[in-house]
SERO-4910 file (N, C-alpha, C, O; in steps of 0.05 Angstrom, whole numbers):
BEGIN
 pado doro    nc1    nc2    nc3   cac1   cac2   cac3    cc1    cc2    cc3    oc1    oc2    oc3
  Met    A     99  -2544  -1946     78  -2555  -1951     77  -2577  -1974     86  -2565  -1994
  His    A     70  -2603  -1980     74  -2614  -2000     53  -2621  -2016     30  -2628  -2009
  Glu    A     62  -2619  -2040     43  -2612  -2078     28  -2639  -2084     41  -2658  -2092
  Leu    A      4  -2641  -2082     -4  -2658  -2090    -15  -2663  -2117    -37  -2658  -2124
  Ser    A      5  -2675  -2132      4  -2675  -2163     11  -2701  -2177     31  -2713  -2169
  Asp    A     -4  -2710  -2195     11  -2734  -2207     17  -2726  -2234     -3  -2720  -2248
  Gly    A     47  -2723  -2247     46  -2709  -2272     40  -2686  -2279     51  -2668  -2268
  Asn    A     22  -2681  -2300     15  -2652  -2311    -14  -2645  -2287    -25  -2622  -2285
  Phe    A    -22  -2667  -2272    -52  -2666  -2258    -38  -2652  -2225    -20  -2659  -2210
  Asn    A    -55  -2630  -2226    -51  -2620  -2194    -81  -2620  -2179   -103  -2610  -2184
  Tyr    A    -69  -2640  -2155   -100  -2645  -2142   -102  -2628  -2123   -123  -2629  -2110
  Gln    A    -87  -2614  -2118    -93  -2588  -2098   -106  -2569  -2112   -122  -2554  -2100
  Thr    A   -102  -2566  -2137   -119  -2542  -2150   -147  -2548  -2158   -164  -2531  -2156
  Val    A   -154  -2573  -2167   -176  -2589  -2157   -189  -2588  -2141   -210  -2575  -2138
  Leu    A   -176  -2601  -2124   -195  -2600  -2096   -196  -2567  -2077   -204  -2567  -2053
  Ser    A   -189  -2545  -2087   -192  -2520  -2081   -211  -2507  -2091   -226  -2493  -2077
  Lys    A   -215  -2512  -2133   -243  -2511  -2136   -258  -2519  -2128   -277  -2504  -2124
  Lys    A   -261  -2547  -2119   -292  -2564  -2115   -297  -2552  -2077   -317  -2554  -2062
  Leu    A   -277  -2542  -2074   -285  -2536  -2047   -292  -2507  -2048   -308  -2500  -2030
  Ser    A   -283  -2487  -2066   -302  -2465  -2077   -324  -2461  -2085   -339  -2442  -2087
  Leu    A   -326  -2493  -2092   -351  -2491  -2111   -375  -2500  -2087   -396  -2487  -2081
  Leu    A   -366  -2522  -2077   -387  -2523  -2051   -398  -2493  -2035   -421  -2485  -2034
  Leu    A   -376  -2481  -2026   -372  -2460  -2005   -401  -2444  -2024   -423  -2440  -2013
  Ser    A   -395  -2437  -2049   -408  -2418  -2064   -438  -2434  -2056   -450  -2423  -2038
  Phe    A   -447  -2451  -2066   -470  -2465  -2061   -489  -2467  -2025   -513  -2469  -2020
  Met    A   -465  -2465  -2006   -472  -2461  -1986   -486  -2428  -1973   -476  -2408  -1982
  Lys    A   -505  -2425  -1956   -514  -2408  -1946   -502  -2391  -1929   -497  -2403  -1908
  Pro    A   -491  -2363  -1931   -474  -2355  -1921   -485  -2354  -1887   -509  -2355  -1881
  Val    A   -469  -2351  -1870   -476  -2347  -1837   -482  -2313  -1838   -467  -2296  -1846
  Lys    A   -510  -2309  -1827   -516  -2283  -1832   -499  -2272  -1801   -495  -2288  -1783
  Ala    A   -489  -2243  -1797   -475  -2242  -1769   -486  -2204  -1769   -489  -2187  -1786
  Leu    A   -488  -2205  -1750   -494  -2175  -1738   -461  -2170  -1718   -447  -2186  -1705
  Ile    A   -459  -2147  -1722   -427  -2138  -1702   -443  -2118  -1686   -461  -2107  -1699
  Val    A   -441  -2111  -1657   -450  -2095  -1635   -423  -2085  -1624   -410  -2095  -1604
  Glu    A   -418  -2067  -1638   -392  -2051  -1624   -396  -2019  -1627   -402  -2007  -1647
  Asp    A   -390  -2010  -1604   -380  -1975  -1604   -363  -1972  -1618   -367  -1955  -1636
  Asn    A   -340  -1983  -1615   -311  -1968  -1627   -318  -1974  -1658   -321  -1998  -1666
  Ala    A   -320  -1949  -1679   -314  -1956  -1699   -295  -1967  -1712   -302  -1982  -1730
  Phe    A   -268  -1964  -1706   -246  -1974  -1719   -250  -2012  -1713   -248  -2028  -1732
  Met    A   -254  -2020  -1684   -256  -2039  -1679   -284  -2055  -1697   -282  -2077  -1708
  Ala    A   -302  -2041  -1697   -321  -2053  -1716   -314  -2055  -1749   -319  -2074  -1764
  Thr    A   -304  -2036  -1755   -289  -2044  -1784   -271  -2064  -1784   -271  -2082  -1801
  Val    A   -252  -2061  -1764   -232  -2095  -1768   -248  -2110  -1766   -254  -2114  -1790
  Leu    A   -261  -2122  -1753   -287  -2145  -1746   -294  -2152  -1771   -292  -2175  -1779
  Ser    A   -306  -2125  -1787   -320  -2130  -1804   -306  -2140  -1829   -314  -2159  -1843
  Asp    A   -284  -2126  -1832   -265  -2135  -1850   -256  -2169  -1850   -251  -2184  -1869
  Leu    A   -256  -2175  -1821   -238  -2208  -1819   -259  -2219  -1833   -255  -2233  -1853
  Leu    A   -287  -2212  -1821   -311  -2232  -1822   -316  -2242  -1848   -327  -2262  -1856
  Gln    A   -302  -2215  -1867   -323  -2216  -1899   -295  -2229  -1921   -294  -2225  -1945
  Gln    A   -277  -2243  -1906   -254  -2257  -1923   -270  -2284  -1937   -284  -2297  -1921
  Asp    A   -271  -2295  -1966   -276  -2299  -1976   -283  -2331  -1965   -304  -2344  -1967
  Asp    A   -256  -2338  -1951   -261  -2378  -1940   -278  -2374  -1909   -281  -2393  -1894
  Leu    A   -288  -2345  -1902   -299  -2355  -1879   -336  -2358  -1876   -352  -2363  -1858
  Asn    A   -339  -2349  -1913   -374  -2348  -1907   -386  -2333  -1898   -409  -2340  -1903
  Ile    A   -387  -2310  -1883   -398  -2298  -1868   -406  -2276  -1885   -392  -2269  -1904
  Ser    A   -431  -2263  -1879   -444  -2239  -1892   -451  -2224  -1866   -467  -2234  -1850
  Val    A   -438  -2202  -1861   -441  -2177  -1851   -474  -2162  -1856   -481  -2152  -1877
  Leu    A   -493  -2164  -1827   -520  -2151  -1840   -511  -2123  -1828   -525  -2104  -1835
  Gly    A   -496  -2119  -1815   -499  -2093  -1795   -485  -2092  -1777   -478  -2110  -1761
  Ile    A   -476  -2065  -1778   -461  -2060  -1748   -484  -2037  -1721   -482  -2012  -1721
  Ala    A   -496  -2048  -1707   -500  -2032  -1686   -479  -2018  -1668   -463  -2034  -1658
  Arg    A   -477  -1997  -1664   -466  -1977  -1651   -477  -1975  -1614   -460  -1970  -1597
  Thr    A   -497  -1978  -1609   -505  -1980  -1585   -523  -2003  -1576   -533  -2014  -1595
  Gly    A   -531  -2013  -1555   -549  -2027  -1547   -582  -2026  -1554   -597  -2046  -1556
  Lys    A   -587  -1999  -1559   -615  -1986  -1568   -619  -1998  -1598   -638  -2011  -1605
  Glu    A   -593  -1991  -1617   -593  -1994  -1643   -591  -2031  -1655   -598  -2039  -1678
  Ala    A   -579  -2048  -1630   -577  -2067  -1631   -607  -2087  -1622   -614  -2108  -1633
  Leu    A   -621  -2075  -1600   -641  -2079  -1602   -666  -2079  -1626   -682  -2097  -1628
  Tyr    A   -665  -2055  -1645   -683  -2054  -1664   -666  -2071  -1687   -680  -2080  -1704
  Leu    A   -642  -2075  -1688   -627  -2088  -1717   -639  -2121  -1706   -659  -2128  -1718
  Ile    A   -628  -2138  -1687   -634  -2164  -1682   -664  -2174  -1689   -667  -2194  -1702
  Pro    A   -679  -2162  -1683   -706  -2175  -1697   -713  -2170  -1728   -726  -2186  -1742
  Leu    A   -704  -2146  -1735   -703  -2140  -1762   -688  -2155  -1779   -700  -2162  -1800
  Val    A   -660  -2163  -1776   -641  -2173  -1792   -640  -2209  -1788   -632  -2225  -1804
  Lys    A   -650  -2211  -1765   -652  -2244  -1755   -622  -2258  -1759   -624  -2281  -1766
  Pro    A   -597  -2249  -1757   -572  -2257  -1754   -571  -2289  -1749   -592  -2296  -1739
  Asp    A   -558  -2306  -1752   -543  -2333  -1742   -523  -2328  -1716   -519  -2346  -1701
  Val    A   -511  -2301  -1712   -490  -2297  -1695   -483  -2271  -1693   -475  -2256  -1712
  Val    A   -486  -2265  -1669   -481  -2235  -1665   -454  -2234  -1649   -446  -2251  -1633
  Phe    A   -444  -2214  -1658   -404  -2212  -1640   -416  -2182  -1631   -419  -2162  -1644
  Leu    A   -420  -2189  -1604   -427  -2171  -1580   -405  -2159  -1567   -389  -2176  -1559
  Asp    A   -399  -2131  -1562   -391  -2125  -1548   -398  -2125  -1513   -419  -2136  -1505
  Ile    A   -387  -2118  -1503   -401  -2116  -1471   -406  -2093  -1460   -428  -2087  -1450
  Glu    A   -383  -2074  -1461   -386  -2047  -1457   -402  -2020  -1480   -390  -2005  -1496
  Leu    A   -421  -2021  -1475   -436  -2003  -1492   -437  -1982  -1475   -433  -1981  -1451
  Pro    A   -444  -1958  -1498   -446  -1932  -1485   -469  -1923  -1465   -468  -1908  -1445
  Asp    A   -495  -1943  -1482   -519  -1949  -1467   -526  -1961  -1443   -541  -1952  -1425
  Met    A   -513  -1985  -1445   -524  -2016  -1436   -500  -2038  -1438   -484  -2040  -1457
  Thr    A   -501  -2054  -1418   -479  -2081  -1429   -495  -2095  -1447   -518  -2091  -1455
  Gly    A   -475  -2116  -1455   -487  -2133  -1474   -502  -2150  -1460   -521  -2160  -1472
  Phe    A   -497  -2157  -1431   -513  -2174  -1420   -539  -2164  -1414   -559  -2178  -1414
  Glu    A   -538  -2138  -1408   -567  -2124  -1411   -580  -2122  -1434   -604  -2121  -1434
  Leu    A   -565  -2122  -1457   -579  -2129  -1484   -593  -2145  -1484   -616  -2142  -1491
  Leu    A   -579  -2179  -1474   -587  -2202  -1482   -617  -2201  -1460   -641  -2204  -1465
  Lys    A   -606  -2196  -1442   -642  -2199  -1421   -662  -2182  -1427   -684  -2184  -1417
  Gln    A   -655  -2163  -1448   -684  -2146  -1464   -690  -2163  -1485   -710  -2155  -1498
  Leu    A   -681  -2179  -1492   -693  -2197  -1511   -713  -2222  -1499   -708  -2234  -1478
  Asp    A   -734  -2227  -1513   -755  -2240  -1510   -744  -2273  -1517   -748  -2293  -1503
  Ser    A   -730  -2273  -1541   -714  -2303  -1544   -692  -2291  -1551   -690  -2267  -1554
  Ile    A   -677  -2307  -1554   -641  -2303  -1566   -643  -2330  -1592   -633  -2351  -1586
  Ser    A   -654  -2326  -1615   -654  -2346  -1635   -619  -2345  -1652   -613  -2356  -1673
  Phe    A   -605  -2333  -1640   -571  -2332  -1659   -557  -2343  -1635   -567  -2354  -1615
  Gln    A   -525  -2337  -1645   -512  -2357  -1621   -495  -2326  -1621   -498  -2307  -1637
  Thr    A   -478  -2328  -1598   -471  -2296  -1586   -440  -2305  -1583   -432  -2325  -1571
  Ile    A   -423  -2286  -1597   -397  -2286  -1590   -389  -2256  -1587   -392  -2236  -1602
  Phe    A   -376  -2261  -1554   -370  -2230  -1539   -346  -2222  -1549   -325  -2233  -1547
  Thr    A   -352  -2200  -1558   -319  -2189  -1559   -311  -2167  -1539   -328  -2150  -1536
  Thr    A   -290  -2165  -1524   -291  -2144  -1509   -253  -2147  -1507   -236  -2163  -1515
  Ser    A   -254  -2113  -1488   -221  -2115  -1480   -219  -2125  -1449   -200  -2123  -1434
  His    A   -241  -2135  -1445   -238  -2143  -1411   -244  -2169  -1407   -267  -2179  -1411
  Ser    A   -219  -2186  -1396   -223  -2219  -1390   -238  -2222  -1375   -252  -2242  -1377
  His    A   -244  -2201  -1349   -255  -2210  -1322   -288  -2221  -1324   -301  -2233  -1306
  Tyr    A   -300  -2213  -1354   -331  -2218  -1365   -334  -2245  -1368   -356  -2256  -1366
  Ala    A   -312  -2259  -1373   -310  -2285  -1393   -338  -2304  -1375   -360  -2309  -1384
  Ile    A   -326  -2310  -1349   -349  -2332  -1336   -377  -2323  -1343   -394  -2339  -1351
  Lys    A   -382  -2294  -1339   -412  -2278  -1346   -418  -2285  -1369   -442  -2289  -1376
  Ala    A   -398  -2289  -1384   -407  -2286  -1417   -412  -2320  -1417   -435  -2322  -1425
  Phe    A   -403  -2341  -1413   -411  -2370  -1412   -439  -2369  -1398   -457  -2376  -1413
  Arg    A   -444  -2363  -1380   -467  -2363  -1360   -489  -2359  -1386   -509  -2373  -1389
  Phe    A   -480  -2333  -1405   -506  -2326  -1421   -501  -2341  -1448   -503  -2332  -1471
  Asn    A   -495  -2371  -1438   -492  -2386  -1467   -475  -2378  -1485   -480  -2387  -1507
  Ala    A   -456  -2364  -1483   -439  -2349  -1507   -426  -2382  -1519   -424  -2403  -1508
  Leu    A   -420  -2370  -1549   -412  -2393  -1563   -380  -2383  -1556   -366  -2401  -1549
  Asp    A   -370  -2362  -1556   -339  -2359  -1548   -334  -2331  -1541   -346  -2314  -1553
  Tyr    A   -320  -2326  -1526   -306  -2305  -1521   -280  -2292  -1527   -259  -2303  -1520
  Leu    A   -281  -2266  -1542   -253  -2265  -1559   -247  -2237  -1543   -264  -2218  -1542
  Val    A   -222  -2236  -1532   -212  -2208  -1522   -200  -2193  -1544   -188  -2206  -1561
  Lys    A   -201  -2162  -1547   -189  -2158  -1559   -152  -2140  -1560   -143  -2124  -1543
  Pro    A   -145  -2145  -1575   -147  -2138  -1608   -145  -2175  -1606   -133  -2192  -1593
  Ile    A   -171  -2175  -1634   -181  -2208  -1635   -161  -2208  -1654   -153  -2191  -1669
  Glu    A   -153  -2238  -1647   -130  -2262  -1667   -143  -2270  -1687   -165  -2283  -1686
  Glu    A   -128  -2263  -1707   -151  -2277  -1732   -152  -2307  -1730   -171  -2314  -1743
  Thr    A   -139  -2325  -1720   -138  -2352  -1722   -163  -2361  -1692   -178  -2381  -1693
  Glu    A   -161  -2346  -1675   -186  -2346  -1653   -207  -2345  -1667   -220  -2365  -1673
  Leu    A   -213  -2320  -1673   -238  -2321  -1688   -247  -2337  -1714   -270  -2336  -1722
  Lys    A   -230  -2351  -1724   -240  -2370  -1741   -243  -2392  -1729   -258  -2407  -1741
  Glu    A   -233  -2400  -1706   -241  -2420  -1689   -271  -2419  -1683   -287  -2438  -1687
  Ala    A   -278  -2391  -1672   -300  -2388  -1669   -325  -2395  -1685   -347  -2405  -1680
  Ile    A   -313  -2384  -1708   -334  -2385  -1734   -336  -2416  -1738   -358  -2425  -1744
  Arg    A   -318  -2431  -1735   -321  -2461  -1740   -343  -2475  -1721   -357  -2494  -1726
  Arg    A   -341  -2459  -1698   -357  -2472  -1680   -390  -2463  -1682   -407  -2471  -1666
  Ile    A   -397  -2443  -1709   -426  -2437  -1710   -438  -2455  -1722   -430  -2469  -1741
  Gly    A   -465  -2456  -1708   -485  -2481  -1724   -475  -2505  -1710   -492  -2523  -1711
  Lys    A   -453  -2513  -1695   -447  -2536  -1693   -457  -2544  -1657   -461  -2566  -1649
  Thr    A   -460  -2526  -1646   -467  -2528  -1618   -502  -2525  -1622   -514  -2528  -1643
  Lys    A   -512  -2520  -1598   -538  -2520  -1601   -543  -2491  -1600   -528  -2479  -1586
  Ser    A   -562  -2477  -1613   -573  -2446  -1618   -588  -2444  -1593   -602  -2462  -1584
  Asn    A   -582  -2414  -1579   -596  -2403  -1559   -620  -2401  -1567   -623  -2395  -1590
  Thr    A   -642  -2406  -1551   -668  -2404  -1559   -685  -2393  -1544   -707  -2385  -1552
  Asp    A   -677  -2391  -1516   -697  -2371  -1496   -677  -2356  -1473   -662  -2365  -1456
  Val    A   -684  -2334  -1480   -663  -2316  -1457   -667  -2325  -1424   -652  -2316  -1406
  Ser    A   -685  -2340  -1422   -696  -2342  -1397   -674  -2364  -1386   -662  -2363  -1364
  Ile    A   -672  -2383  -1406   -654  -2404  -1398   -628  -2393  -1389   -617  -2404  -1370
  Ala    A   -615  -2370  -1402   -588  -2363  -1401   -595  -2346  -1371   -580  -2348  -1352
  Leu    A   -613  -2333  -1371   -615  -2316  -1342   -625  -2336  -1315   -621  -2327  -1292
  Gln    A   -638  -2359  -1319   -639  -2381  -1297   -604  -2390  -1295   -593  -2392  -1273
  Asn    A   -592  -2393  -1312   -557  -2401  -1306   -547  -2383  -1285   -537  -2392  -1264
  Ile    A   -551  -2350  -1294   -543  -2336  -1269   -548  -2329  -1244   -536  -2320  -1224
  Gly    A   -585  -2339  -1255   -603  -2334  -1227   -594  -2303  -1212   -588  -2298  -1189
  Ala    A   -594  -2289  -1231   -602  -2265  -1223   -618  -2241  -1240   -617  -2239  -1265
  Lys    A   -633  -2224  -1222   -646  -2210  -1240   -635  -2180  -1251   -646  -2164  -1266
  Thr    A   -613  -2181  -1240   -598  -2154  -1252   -577  -2155  -1261   -573  -2179  -1263
  Val    A   -551  -2141  -1272   -530  -2151  -1285   -509  -2149  -1258   -492  -2166  -1253
  Glu    A   -511  -2130  -1245   -497  -2130  -1213   -500  -2148  -1195   -484  -2146  -1176
  Glu    A   -517  -2168  -1195   -524  -2187  -1171   -502  -2218  -1178   -503  -2237  -1163
***
């Protein structure tokens, strides 16, 4: 990497400080993690709370029922949603919401749900173990695409009443 400097003046240091100052004024992205595996939830939370990502993890739901309670309470900007939960699937969880005012990043160990996830207007689909570079790329897209505004639109996209259809 080339260092930008002019004698005793280091431009990289100045740019880095200005960027840090700018990020400190930006409102952090509010995230909710829906993950039944405690270890995976902790790893994801730790990755998300790195200083350069500007993410605030508001909570971790271990079940779909907990997520249905927390989502309207904390009003996240993004939900990191596992697909296979103990009491329901992530798709069933989304169907139970009256509206979706957040973006969804699916996190799962199973690649075969990818097409269905994008039919639910997923912002991204990350396969566990989650690669840090893939996570950062997904985070960069938060807010750059239109947010999910109505679960009925997602349901119309898949044309189904149940997950099995």
